[in-house]
Steps between C-alpha positions, in 0.01 A plus 500: 500500500159649452334822597126504560287812477131551573284807536467622857137576579594806709572726205410581143838395352680364809665162441641235736828343390623178656863398457604192700393580858488877436202721428531834321243745375483731203260776405496813287484867590169675557560695178462166315192397698673299771535564869883531505498239778818325383785550255403491135653240263763749378606558861545126554705471180723791601530372858625164375801681352569686825475182708717299263776762495505526880499123556762439231729762653456366853572144385809614308625703796453207735687265268786749453496607866425863412357691799172592331224541760214584266408653166245777461339502156281769347344450161355783295278387216465684172222324313420795276605296194367162615242492220794524256678209667741704714480459878771681696598423858755728664657313791679675785699282741650586836746251649496505881799373694864574570606466138826586333515665161589158357198338671275768355641439152453123532138545604434750222637250248266227628179704535391468137570126494200394706269251325202737476714778349621249240144383429379856458783615277658220305254221434216456261205423720219279383159473661268219392139522616225241490132584532200302622 
């Protein structure tokens, strides 16, 4: 799997990201000199957690035949200590469907087990860059 990124000529910092057959864009806020025309890289990082939690829960519910219709996810970022190596994401989940108390408990137990949550919280990540 590879992700390709190139500068988009329509903005100062705007980038085009290609993943498989999908195209995404990223930019930065006007306060950083961008046009705020797309989510910034932090937004994409945070959104990956929201998407993974929702998809994981829907897959689990389907497998266990839990009547979960959808999951609403809101993430609040506290990056005030990011320079010190602390990046806090507060995740709020709403389970939609005709759920019992037991269903709700099962889903709550699974929510933090999504692959992105695990990557963000319990693995040592390595990034190796090459330069030309």
